[in-house]
C-alpha positions in Angstrom: 91.5 -148.3 -26.7 93.0 -145.1 -27.8 96.2 -146.6 -29.4 98.2 -143.9 -27.5 101.7 -144.9 -26.3 102.7 -144.5 -22.8 104.7 -141.4 -23.6 101.7 -139.7 -25.2 99.5 -140.5 -22.3 102.2 -139.1 -20.0 101.8 -135.8 -21.9 98.1 -136.1 -21.3 98.6 -136.8 -17.7 100.7 -133.9 -17.1 98.3 -131.6 -19.0 95.6 -132.9 -16.6 97.8 -132.0 -13.5 98.2 -128.4 -14.8 94.5 -128.0 -15.5 93.9 -129.2 -11.9 96.3 -126.3 -10.8 99.0 -128.6 -9.4 102.2 -126.5 -8.8 105.0 -126.4 -11.4 107.3 -128.2 -8.9 104.8 -131.2 -8.6 104.3 -131.4 -12.4 108.0 -131.3 -12.9 108.7 -133.9 -10.3 106.0 -136.2 -11.9 107.4 -135.6 -15.4 110.9 -136.5 -14.3 110.1 -139.6 -12.3 107.6 -141.0 -14.7 109.7 -140.6 -17.7 112.5 -142.4 -15.9 110.0 -145.3 -15.3 108.7 -145.2 -19.0 112.3 -145.2 -20.4 113.2 -148.1 -18.1 110.1 -150.0 -19.4 111.0 -149.5 -22.9 114.7 -150.2 -22.7 114.3 -153.3 -20.3 111.1 -154.9 -21.3 110.1 -153.2 -24.7 106.9 -152.0 -23.2 105.7 -148.7 -24.8 101.9 -149.3 -24.9 99.7 -149.3 -21.9 97.9 -152.7 -22.6 101.2 -154.4 -22.3 101.7 -153.3 -18.7 101.9 -156.2 -16.2 102.2 -156.5 -12.5 105.6 -158.2 -13.0 106.9 -155.1 -14.7 106.1 -152.9 -11.7 107.6 -155.3 -9.2 110.8 -155.4 -11.3 110.8 -151.6 -11.3 110.6 -151.4 -7.6 113.7 -153.8 -7.3 115.4 -151.7 -9.9 114.8 -148.4 -8.0 115.8 -150.0 -4.7 119.1 -151.2 -6.2 120.1 -147.8 -7.5 123.0 -145.9 -5.9 124.1 -142.3 -5.8 127.8 -141.7 -5.4 128.3 -145.3 -4.5 125.6 -145.2 -1.8 121.9 -146.7 -1.8 119.2 -144.1 -2.5 117.5 -142.9 0.7 114.1 -144.6 1.4 112.5 -141.1 0.8 114.0 -140.9 -2.7 113.0 -144.4 -3.5 109.4 -143.5 -2.5 109.5 -140.3 -4.6 110.1 -142.6 -7.6 107.4 -145.1 -6.7 105.0 -142.2 -5.9 105.3 -140.6 -9.4 104.8 -144.0 -11.1 101.8 -144.7 -8.9 100.3 -141.4 -9.8 100.6 -142.2 -13.5 99.3 -145.8 -13.2 96.3 -144.5 -11.2 95.6 -142.0 -14.0 95.9 -144.9 -16.6 93.6 -147.1 -14.6 91.0 -144.2 -14.1 91.0 -143.4 -17.8 90.6 -147.2 -18.9 94.0 -147.4 -20.4 95.3 -150.1 -17.9 93.8 -152.3 -15.2 92.5 -150.5 -12.2 94.6 -150.5 -9.0 97.7 -151.5 -10.8 99.7 -148.9 -8.9 99.1 -151.0 -5.7 101.8 -153.5 -7.0 104.3 -150.7 -6.1 104.7 -150.8 -2.2 106.4 -147.8 -0.4 109.4 -148.7 1.6 109.5 -147.8 5.3 111.3 -144.3 6.0 113.1 -144.3 9.2 112.1 -141.6 11.7 115.3 -139.5 11.8 116.0 -136.0 12.8 116.0 -133.4 10.0 119.4 -132.8 8.6 121.1 -129.9 7.0 120.0 -127.4 9.6 121.9 -124.2 10.1 122.3 -122.8 13.7 121.3 -119.2 13.9 125.1 -118.2 14.2 125.7 -120.1 10.9 122.8 -118.5 9.2 123.8 -115.0 10.3 127.3 -115.7 9.0 126.1 -116.9 5.6 123.7 -113.9 5.3 126.2 -111.3 6.4 128.9 -112.7 4.0 126.7 -112.0 1.0 128.0 -108.9 -1.1 125.1 -106.6 -1.6 126.9 -103.9 -3.9 125.4 -105.2 -7.1 121.7 -105.9 -8.1 122.1 -109.6 -8.2 124.0 -109.6 -4.8 121.3 -107.5 -3.2 118.6 -109.8 -4.7 120.3 -112.9 -3.2 120.6 -111.4 0.3 116.9 -110.4 0.0 115.6 -113.7 -1.0 117.7 -115.7 1.5 116.5 -113.1 4.4 113.0 -113.9 3.3 113.5 -117.7 3.2 115.1 -117.9 6.7 112.5 -115.5 8.2 109.4 -117.0 6.7 110.2 -120.7 6.3 108.5 -120.8 3.0 109.4 -123.4 0.3 111.8 -122.6 -2.6 108.9 -123.1 -5.0 106.7 -120.6 -3.0 109.5 -118.1 -3.0 110.3 -118.2 -6.7 106.5 -118.1 -7.4 105.9 -114.8 -5.5 104.8 -111.7 -7.4 105.4 -108.0 -6.3 101.6 -107.8 -5.3 101.9 -110.6 -3.1 103.9 -108.7 -0.5 102.0 -106.5 2.0 104.5 -104.1 3.1 102.2 -102.2 5.4 101.3 -105.5 7.5 104.7 -107.1 7.0 103.2 -110.2 5.3 103.3 -112.3 2.1 100.6 -114.3 0.3 102.2 -117.6 -0.9 100.7 -120.4 -3.0 101.8 -123.8 -1.6 101.0 -127.3 -2.4 97.8 -128.0 -4.0 97.5 -124.4 -5.0 96.5 -123.6 -1.3 97.2 -119.9 -0.3 98.2 -118.8 3.0 99.6 -115.7 4.5 103.0 -115.7 6.4 104.7 -113.0 8.5 107.9 -111.3 7.4 110.6 -110.4 9.9 111.8 -106.8 10.2 115.1 -107.4 8.8 113.8 -109.3 5.8 111.1 -106.7 5.3 113.7 -103.8 5.2 115.8 -105.7 2.5 112.5 -106.4 0.5 111.5 -102.8 0.6 115.0 -101.6 -0.6 115.1 -104.5 -3.2 111.6 -103.5 -4.6 112.3 -99.8 -4.8 115.9 -99.6 -5.7 117.2 -102.9 -7.1 114.5 -104.7 -8.9 114.2 -101.9 -11.5 117.6 -102.6 -12.6 117.0 -106.3 -13.3 113.6 -105.6 -14.9 113.4 -105.8 -18.7 109.6 -106.2 -19.3 107.4 -103.5 -17.3 104.6 -106.3 -17.5 106.7 -108.7 -15.6 105.1 -109.2 -12.1 107.6 -111.8 -10.6 109.2 -110.4 -7.3 112.6 -112.1 -7.8 114.2 -111.7 -11.3 117.2 -113.4 -13.0 119.8 -111.4 -15.0 117.5 -111.7 -18.1 114.6 -110.0 -16.3 112.6 -113.1 -16.0 111.2 -114.8 -13.0 114.1 -116.5 -11.1 114.0 -120.3 -11.8 114.3 -122.9 -9.2 117.6 -124.3 -10.5 119.2 -120.9 -10.4 118.0 -120.4 -6.7 119.4 -123.7 -5.8 122.8 -123.0 -7.6 123.2 -119.6 -6.0 122.4 -120.8 -2.4 125.1 -123.6 -2.9 127.6 -120.8 -4.0 126.7 -118.5 -1.2 127.1 -121.2 1.5 130.4 -122.4 0.0 131.8 -118.7 0.0 130.8 -118.3 3.6 132.6 -121.5 4.6 129.4 -123.0 6.3 130.1 -126.6 7.0 126.6 -127.7 6.2 125.1 -129.0 2.9 123.0 -126.0 2.3 120.0 -126.1 -0.1 117.0 -123.7 -0.3 115.1 -126.1 2.0 117.8 -125.8 4.6 116.5 -122.3 5.4 112.9 -123.8 5.9 114.3 -126.5 8.4 116.4 -123.8 10.1 113.5 -121.4 10.6 111.4 -124.2 12.0 114.0 -125.3 14.4 114.5 -121.8 15.6 110.9 -121.2 16.2 110.3 -124.3 18.1 113.4 -123.7 20.0 112.3 -120.1 20.9 108.9 -121.6 22.3 106.5 -121.3 19.4 103.7 -123.8 19.5 103.6 -126.7 17.0 100.2 -125.7 15.7 101.3 -122.2 14.9 104.4 -123.4 13.2 102.4 -125.9 11.2 100.2 -123.1 9.9 103.3 -120.9 9.1 104.7 -123.9 7.0 101.4 -124.8 5.3 101.4 -128.4 6.5 98.1 -130.1 6.8 99.0 -132.4 9.6 100.6 -131.7 12.9 102.7 -134.9 12.9 104.5 -133.6 9.8 106.6 -131.3 12.1 106.6 -133.1 15.4 110.0 -134.6 14.7 111.4 -131.1 14.8 110.7 -131.0 18.5 113.4 -133.7 19.0 116.0 -131.2 17.8 115.5 -129.3 21.0 116.1 -132.1 23.4 119.5 -130.6 24.3 117.8 -127.3 25.1 115.2 -129.1 27.1 117.7 -131.0 29.2 119.6 -127.8 29.7 116.5 -125.9 31.0 115.5 -128.9 33.1 118.8 -128.8 34.9 118.5 -125.1 35.4 114.8 -124.9 36.5 113.9 -128.1 38.3 114.2 -127.7 42.1 115.6 -131.2 42.6 118.6 -130.4 40.3 119.5 -127.6 42.8 119.8 -130.0 45.7 123.0 -131.4 44.4 124.7 -134.7 45.4 126.7 -135.4 48.4 128.5 -138.3 50.1 127.9 -139.9 53.4 130.7 -141.1 55.6 130.8 -144.7 54.0 131.3 -143.1 50.5 127.7 -143.6 49.3 126.5 -140.9 47.0 123.2 -139.4 47.9 121.2 -136.8 46.3 
């Protein structure tokens, strides 16, 4: 027994995640969720040492998370599961290192997530209105238009966007090399409009934001540092509000919207899966449901039986 407290072990756990090259977003998510769990353990049960952990504490934590509300509404099952996942990851680490009983994390059971259609999706006209509403007469304004164009054309994650370096963009081949979950790299195409904005940004705008010549980050904040995620999220909200888009827009909205438009345009699910960096095809299959309206419309237009029409016989019976 090391005599380390749970908070000290959390620091070790996060250090191990960094050494295993987990993304900054994943590390941050585990830090936030696990710290909430440990603070609750200490405040509610006085538990600060790993040897005092009991299954009953975990069952009580699950009930506590399930009872939480946000703006008067219960947390979504996905949010509940995120809290449970971070606690499970930490408990698995404790068991593997001998600080707590093995498999203690199994006391936390994920809740069932309903299979619903993705929300917060922009139509192409909404996306175009939002993008064209952005003022590009200042370096930050041009940067904002460029990064949103890139989000929409490529469907990359927000963390992948802010993690881009200048050298990750291949202008000759209109591609970008991004690092996704699990530090897995992939190459994504960049559309013509986004590529033109990127070229102009790198040549004529980024130098005005740059403070340190050694800085390699593609997108910079006003201090010349790599644009942080919270700033990206805040500016996306502000841009959507100014454009009057009636959708709760986040950086991930552009990923969903890109996916929807690609599938609506006839792209294969396998190719879309590769573009997005998902490991399993079933991760994106629910996007296909979004196009059922288009499918019905095309069915009515193309199926020969739909052209036959309906008529009425003399007795008033409808026949088709």
